[in-house]
Wavefront OBJ file of the C-alpha trace (Angstrom):
o trace
v -130.490 50.374 -219.264
v -130.105 47.666 -216.708
v -126.339 47.573 -217.232
v -126.050 51.357 -217.022
v -127.895 51.367 -213.683
v -125.516 48.777 -212.327
v -122.489 50.642 -213.418
v -123.788 53.774 -211.852
v -124.242 51.902 -208.453
v -120.726 50.471 -208.676
v -119.272 53.912 -209.258
v -121.114 55.431 -206.185
v -120.033 52.596 -203.984
v -116.427 52.975 -205.070
v -116.496 56.619 -204.250
v -117.661 56.021 -200.722
v -115.092 53.235 -200.222
v -112.287 55.439 -201.319
v -113.636 58.175 -198.973
v -113.614 55.820 -196.054
v -110.096 54.736 -196.769
v -108.954 58.382 -196.933
v -110.627 59.102 -193.590
v -109.779 56.108 -191.559
v -107.197 53.908 -193.206
v -104.756 56.707 -194.342
v -104.217 58.244 -190.856
v -103.472 54.744 -189.569
v -100.912 54.258 -192.217
v -99.223 57.596 -191.292
v -99.289 56.634 -187.648
v -97.142 53.567 -188.360
v -94.348 55.939 -189.267
v -92.472 56.274 -185.958
v -89.953 58.969 -185.357
v -86.986 57.587 -183.481
v -86.257 59.436 -180.195
v -83.837 59.111 -177.305
v -85.616 60.200 -174.078
v -83.416 61.520 -171.333
v -83.872 62.642 -167.628
v -83.481 66.399 -167.320
v -82.670 66.526 -163.637
v -82.137 63.999 -160.786
v -84.997 63.252 -158.516
v -84.735 65.288 -155.337
v -84.997 63.558 -152.124
v -88.085 64.504 -150.125
v -88.634 64.673 -146.229
v -92.195 64.789 -145.092
v -93.903 64.455 -141.726
v -96.408 61.771 -140.924
v -99.911 62.675 -142.047
v -98.745 65.242 -144.695
v -98.406 64.902 -148.465
v -95.203 64.160 -150.309
v -94.432 64.755 -154.070
v -91.593 63.115 -156.008
v -90.867 64.769 -159.451
v -89.362 63.156 -162.521
v -88.580 65.372 -165.626
v -88.132 63.663 -168.942
v -87.137 65.190 -172.378
v -87.862 63.720 -175.741
v -90.044 60.941 -174.519
v -91.594 60.284 -177.834
v -93.742 57.117 -177.915
v -92.116 55.659 -174.780
v -93.892 55.544 -171.456
v -92.932 56.589 -167.929
v -93.667 54.421 -164.856
v -93.199 54.811 -161.109
v -92.192 51.882 -158.908
v -91.515 51.175 -155.227
v -87.925 49.843 -155.146
v -87.938 47.807 -152.019
v -91.247 45.872 -152.848
v -90.780 46.076 -156.710
v -94.362 47.306 -157.037
v -95.533 49.124 -160.039
v -97.329 52.224 -158.903
v -98.174 54.193 -162.033
v -97.790 53.895 -165.832
v -98.175 57.189 -167.822
v -101.288 58.792 -166.315
v -102.720 55.457 -164.926
v -102.477 54.445 -161.323
v -101.778 50.769 -161.204
v -101.545 50.137 -157.444
v -104.662 49.669 -155.363
v -103.311 52.115 -152.771
v -105.827 55.037 -152.836
v -103.241 57.343 -151.416
v -101.094 57.242 -154.539
v -101.681 59.744 -157.350
v -100.016 60.820 -160.656
v -99.927 64.143 -162.452
v -98.004 65.091 -165.637
v -97.624 68.171 -167.828
v -96.863 68.172 -171.611
v -95.468 64.611 -171.265
v -92.445 66.082 -169.626
v -92.944 66.421 -165.851
v -94.261 63.417 -163.988
v -95.145 63.881 -160.383
v -95.827 60.958 -157.921
v -98.023 62.140 -155.098
v -98.478 60.270 -151.776
v -101.125 61.539 -149.538
v -101.541 60.962 -145.681
v -97.794 59.827 -145.401
v -97.214 56.928 -143.167
v -94.020 55.745 -141.657
v -94.136 52.681 -143.906
v -93.900 54.849 -146.991
v -90.270 55.684 -146.148
v -87.870 54.337 -148.841
v -86.627 54.539 -152.421
v -88.906 55.324 -155.385
v -87.904 54.769 -159.119
v -88.958 56.643 -162.239
v -88.514 54.273 -165.192
v -88.611 54.796 -168.979
v -89.490 51.654 -171.067
v -86.547 52.037 -173.482
v -84.264 49.132 -174.455
v -82.268 49.005 -172.324
v -84.421 50.460 -169.580
v -83.555 54.001 -168.236
v -84.355 54.898 -164.626
v -83.488 57.032 -161.711
v -84.319 56.968 -158.004
v -85.352 59.384 -155.224
v -85.630 58.858 -151.443
v -88.689 59.634 -149.322
v -87.866 60.143 -145.633
v -90.703 60.150 -143.206
v -90.196 62.041 -139.995
v -92.316 61.296 -136.873
v -92.982 63.592 -133.955
v -91.852 62.301 -130.633
v -94.203 60.034 -128.564
v -93.659 58.998 -124.905
v -94.307 55.368 -124.245
v -96.516 54.685 -121.224
v -95.167 51.294 -120.121
v -91.342 51.884 -119.719
v -91.837 55.478 -118.481
v -92.087 56.006 -114.748
v -95.435 56.708 -113.190
v -96.078 58.606 -110.002
v -93.866 57.292 -107.272
v -94.073 57.146 -103.445
v -90.686 56.609 -101.665
v -89.289 56.770 -98.159
v -86.829 59.581 -97.389
v -83.246 58.457 -97.729
v -83.866 55.827 -100.460
v -82.488 55.912 -104.031
v -84.911 56.857 -106.824
v -84.531 56.455 -110.581
v -86.971 58.180 -112.916
v -87.283 56.738 -116.447
v -88.661 58.104 -119.698
v -88.978 56.163 -122.972
v -89.823 57.956 -126.287
v -89.942 57.108 -129.941
v -89.907 59.216 -133.065
v -87.865 59.790 -136.118
v -85.280 61.015 -135.785
v -84.754 59.592 -132.286
v -85.979 62.258 -129.669
v -83.751 63.743 -127.022
v -85.138 63.679 -123.439
v -84.799 66.454 -120.787
v -86.006 66.373 -117.206
v -87.319 69.620 -115.516
v -89.215 70.417 -112.403
v -92.802 71.498 -113.209
v -92.672 74.464 -110.844
v -89.436 75.646 -112.482
v -87.351 75.102 -109.271
v -83.728 73.921 -109.676
v -82.829 70.193 -109.351
v -80.273 69.224 -106.631
v -77.685 66.886 -107.771
v -75.656 64.440 -105.633
v -72.693 66.740 -105.449
v -74.950 69.574 -104.204
v -74.876 71.418 -107.648
v -78.162 73.118 -108.594
v -79.228 72.735 -112.249
v -82.292 73.767 -114.175
v -82.515 70.420 -116.129
v -81.133 66.991 -116.480
v -80.589 65.286 -119.882
v -81.107 61.654 -120.664
v -83.818 59.033 -120.406
v -83.017 58.090 -116.825
v -82.630 60.443 -113.908
v -81.362 59.080 -110.583
v -81.684 60.814 -107.153
v -79.553 59.179 -104.483
v -80.787 59.479 -100.940
v -83.863 61.389 -101.775
v -85.188 63.892 -99.302
v -88.235 66.048 -98.843
v -86.734 68.876 -100.872
v -86.899 66.618 -103.957
v -90.686 66.063 -103.518
v -92.885 67.531 -106.376
v -93.783 67.033 -109.996
v -91.114 66.432 -112.740
v -91.579 66.709 -116.432
v -90.033 64.367 -118.995
v -89.837 66.383 -122.152
v -89.121 64.653 -125.529
v -88.230 66.595 -128.720
v -86.593 65.739 -132.051
v -87.090 68.920 -134.218
v -90.503 67.734 -135.446
v -93.295 69.540 -133.769
v -94.855 69.119 -131.441
v -92.610 68.264 -128.487
v -94.366 66.174 -125.848
v -93.975 65.737 -122.068
v -95.180 63.552 -119.317
v -95.669 64.527 -115.663
v -94.224 62.317 -112.951
v -95.087 63.015 -109.376
v -92.368 62.125 -106.764
v -93.823 61.829 -103.266
v -91.426 61.366 -100.369
v -92.716 59.982 -97.131
v -91.081 60.905 -93.828
v -92.170 61.032 -90.137
v -93.062 64.324 -88.472
v -90.591 66.843 -87.157
v -91.249 70.012 -85.167
v -89.202 73.212 -84.802
v -90.177 75.744 -82.118
v -88.939 79.315 -82.755
v -89.333 80.454 -79.048
v -89.502 77.829 -76.401
v -89.607 80.363 -73.517
v -92.330 83.088 -73.847
v -93.206 85.697 -71.261
v -96.574 87.459 -71.012
v -98.411 89.804 -68.857
v -101.905 88.984 -67.513
v -104.658 90.414 -69.759
v -102.497 90.627 -72.974
v -103.163 88.716 -76.191
v -100.515 86.029 -76.829
v -99.768 83.736 -79.855
v -97.646 80.572 -79.494
v -96.112 79.173 -82.697
v -94.636 75.845 -83.792
v -93.534 74.747 -87.314
v -93.839 71.131 -88.382
v -93.033 68.992 -91.440
v -94.453 65.597 -92.297
v -95.729 63.553 -95.292
v -98.256 61.951 -95.317
v -99.729 65.062 -93.888
v -99.806 65.006 -90.197
v -102.619 65.535 -87.670
v -101.711 68.637 -85.614
v -103.036 69.733 -82.227
v -102.132 71.466 -78.952
v -102.136 70.097 -75.427
v -101.478 71.401 -71.924
v -99.035 70.055 -69.363
v -101.312 67.246 -68.266
v -102.036 66.113 -71.753
v -105.474 67.842 -72.082
v -106.076 68.859 -75.684
v -106.562 72.618 -76.048
v -110.122 73.180 -77.235
v -110.959 75.371 -80.226
v -113.209 78.263 -79.474
v -113.697 80.464 -76.534
v -110.469 82.199 -75.485
v -108.344 79.851 -77.521
v -107.789 80.142 -81.370
v -105.701 77.267 -82.860
v -104.815 78.023 -86.513
v -102.949 75.790 -89.049
v -101.236 77.277 -92.130
v -100.677 74.442 -94.575
v -98.087 74.584 -97.423
v -97.357 71.216 -99.057
v -95.643 69.162 -96.267
v -95.061 72.208 -94.077
v -97.482 73.357 -91.385
v -97.335 76.453 -89.204
v -99.151 75.888 -85.975
v -100.398 78.932 -84.004
v -102.269 79.019 -80.795
v -103.715 82.484 -79.967
v -104.831 83.171 -76.358
v -107.155 86.185 -76.580
v -106.680 87.272 -73.013
v -103.985 85.660 -70.890
v -105.070 84.762 -67.338
v -103.283 83.234 -64.405
v -104.455 79.729 -65.291
v -102.902 80.034 -68.837
v -99.254 80.155 -67.618
v -97.417 76.906 -67.911
v -96.271 74.425 -70.611
v -97.936 73.923 -73.980
v -97.171 71.089 -76.396
v -97.537 71.198 -80.099
v -98.019 67.669 -81.483
v -97.785 66.232 -85.053
v -98.769 62.683 -85.924
v -98.838 60.644 -89.109
v -98.563 56.932 -90.071
v -94.809 57.035 -89.765
v -94.453 58.433 -86.364
v -95.184 61.140 -83.839
v -93.265 64.125 -82.312
v -93.964 67.210 -80.227
v -92.489 70.499 -79.186
v -92.879 72.347 -75.845
v -93.361 76.008 -75.272
v -93.348 77.445 -71.716
v -95.524 80.433 -70.982
v -94.040 82.513 -68.107
v -95.821 85.296 -66.139
v -94.146 88.673 -66.252
v -94.728 91.613 -63.889
v -96.155 94.647 -65.519
v -93.103 96.595 -64.567
v -91.114 94.480 -66.990
v -92.372 96.472 -69.923
v -91.194 99.830 -68.596
v -88.029 100.915 -70.420
v -86.247 103.908 -71.855
v -86.080 104.401 -75.528
v -83.088 106.384 -76.715
v -83.091 108.351 -79.949
v -80.180 110.437 -81.272
v -78.401 110.359 -77.920
v -81.358 111.614 -75.842
v -83.424 109.609 -73.424
v -87.175 109.548 -73.252
v -89.114 107.626 -70.669
v -91.666 105.469 -72.393
v -93.683 102.322 -71.621
v -94.751 100.847 -74.904
v -95.459 97.513 -76.693
v -93.054 96.705 -79.431
v -89.841 94.837 -80.269
v -86.938 97.196 -79.605
v -86.197 98.902 -76.216
v -83.097 100.020 -74.361
v -82.544 99.902 -70.658
v -82.271 102.968 -68.470
v -78.763 104.639 -68.637
v -78.229 103.370 -72.090
v -76.735 106.326 -73.948
v -76.291 105.816 -77.656
v -74.266 107.889 -79.984
v -72.710 107.115 -83.397
v -69.432 105.740 -81.967
v -71.069 103.668 -79.354
v -73.738 102.309 -81.781
v -71.153 101.061 -84.114
v -68.785 99.491 -81.520
v -71.178 98.028 -78.940
v -72.664 94.598 -79.081
v -76.244 93.952 -78.271
v -78.040 90.891 -76.814
v -81.735 90.441 -77.278
v -83.978 88.379 -74.950
v -87.328 87.721 -76.468
v -90.082 87.464 -73.881
v -92.985 87.705 -76.281
v -94.406 84.962 -78.362
v -95.003 86.945 -81.556
v -93.677 90.264 -82.683
v -97.156 91.074 -84.172
v -98.836 90.465 -80.831
v -98.473 92.272 -77.571
v -94.836 91.049 -77.101
v -91.907 92.673 -75.447
v -88.143 92.602 -75.729
v -85.547 93.563 -73.196
v -82.094 94.524 -74.450
v -78.805 94.898 -72.614
v -76.354 97.333 -74.384
v -72.807 98.364 -73.802
v -72.608 101.307 -71.496
v -70.206 104.194 -71.853
v -67.220 104.177 -69.491
v -68.275 107.549 -68.213
v -71.301 105.938 -66.485
v -70.499 104.776 -62.986
v -71.063 101.003 -62.659
v -72.633 101.446 -59.226
v -75.076 104.016 -60.464
v -76.030 101.752 -63.405
v -76.781 98.721 -61.099
v -78.867 101.032 -58.849
v -81.022 102.409 -61.579
v -81.490 99.094 -63.322
v -82.311 96.964 -60.313
v -85.834 96.092 -61.415
v -84.654 95.046 -64.855
v -81.795 92.968 -63.515
v -84.223 91.205 -61.208
v -86.674 90.473 -63.958
v -83.922 88.961 -66.209
v -82.723 86.828 -63.223
v -86.350 85.458 -62.799
v -86.387 84.401 -66.409
v -82.877 82.965 -66.619
v -82.600 81.181 -63.305
v -86.194 80.724 -62.126
v -85.788 82.716 -59.032
v -88.982 83.450 -57.093
v -88.692 86.951 -55.952
v -91.738 89.026 -55.253
v -91.670 92.483 -56.787
v -92.057 95.219 -54.262
l 1 2 3 4 5 6 7 8 9 10 11 12 13 14 15 16 17 18 19 20 21 22 23 24 25 26 27 28 29 30 31 32 33 34 35 36 37 38 39 40 41 42 43 44 45 46 47 48 49 50 51 52 53 54 55 56 57 58 59 60 61 62 63 64 65 66 67 68 69 70 71 72 73 74 75 76 77 78 79 80 81 82 83 84 85 86 87 88 89 90 91 92 93 94 95 96 97 98 99 100 101 102 103 104 105 106 107 108 109 110 111 112 113 114 115 116 117 118 119 120 121 122 123 124 125 126 127 128 129 130 131 132 133 134 135 136 137 138 139 140 141 142 143 144 145 146 147 148 149 150 151 152 153 154 155 156 157 158 159 160 161 162 163 164 165 166 167 168 169 170 171 172 173 174 175 176 177 178 179 180 181 182 183 184 185 186 187 188 189 190 191 192 193 194 195 196 197 198 199 200 201 202 203 204 205 206 207 208 209 210 211 212 213 214 215 216 217 218 219 220 221 222 223 224 225 226 227 228 229 230 231 232 233 234 235 236 237 238 239 240 241 242 243 244 245 246 247 248 249 250 251 252 253 254 255 256 257 258 259 260 261 262 263 264 265 266 267 268 269 270 271 272 273 274 275 276 277 278 279 280 281 282 283 284 285 286 287 288 289 290 291 292 293 294 295 296 297 298 299 300 301 302 303 304 305 306 307 308 309 310 311 312 313 314 315 316 317 318 319 320 321 322 323 324 325 326 327 328 329 330 331 332 333 334 335 336 337 338 339 340 341 342 343 344 345 346 347 348 349 350 351 352 353 354 355 356 357 358 359 360 361 362 363 364 365 366 367 368 369 370 371 372 373 374 375 376 377 378 379 380 381 382 383 384 385 386 387 388 389 390 391 392 393 394 395 396 397 398 399 400 401 402 403 404 405 406 407 408 409 410 411 412 413 414 415 416 417 418 419 420 421 422 423 424 425 426 427
């Protein structure tokens, strides 16, 4: 009985042993049977261009890989990046994806400029099979602060060179424009909207060149960038007086006007003949209209009195110099504003305030109006104020010269007073 029990145990153990062999050992034996394959690359690796900060994907397609393995390498550093579906490098921006052991994609996130170069897809056959693809990294333009010009202050007449340095891949092109959109004046007098190149030279700079300039860098990779360079031109004051001789009648309102240009901005004020500064307030209203380096100086006299006649000076001062202009305010008799206004060949006696008058005996028809020449003598300070104008016009030959002189005696006397300074009392 004891022998039979032992045989029974041996039989059971043998059964389980055979079963284990069938389950575990037999598949292993079958796995040792290797099918010989010849893997090939289906298509070349396409070169890839990506911008800094984006993601790039290099694709390697293999047919009949069999038991062989695929790896990605960085060519210039001979660094193994991935093998099969495992990432070997410690660079966390590198990743690998594959489908059906056919398509292997190397993914690089957050692209940097240092990632530019050749990458190899390799099959571990004997001999090894491989192909390469190039990753080009483009970089948006960036303007460098140090070599690029900052705001500049120069004297009028000096030579100025503006510089702009920019980096990027591909190398950016640089264009200069005026911020306000105005044209740029070149040395030969040509007016252009922009100037190309990293340097922009202005020989003998003047006040018209003053303002903000934009250095714009672009290379086809958005965004383009720009830097603002302010060009400030210093020059001493200058003054221009539109009307140096101004006539006025007592009791009227009168405005005297000067135009000044200066930078740094000037101090502007009015004085009388003896150097006394004209005060603000009361009957005087000094007004300054400021536009960049230009200033329009206006002095309004609310009601002209006898004491107001004489010379006035408009003065402009800055750190580079001082200048002035003189306006002489003359007294006019009230009869100076009487005139005859002619319309459509008819005369109409009229005393009025305005800017266009014709003397007595001035007959105007179409032929005469087109052929005659006219001279205007401004005796008012501002057309918008109570100013007047006396005009002398060609007279038809049919009008007797003697009669013309007789009828215009008062006007002739008035003009003589203004032009030659005669002192004749009006009767």
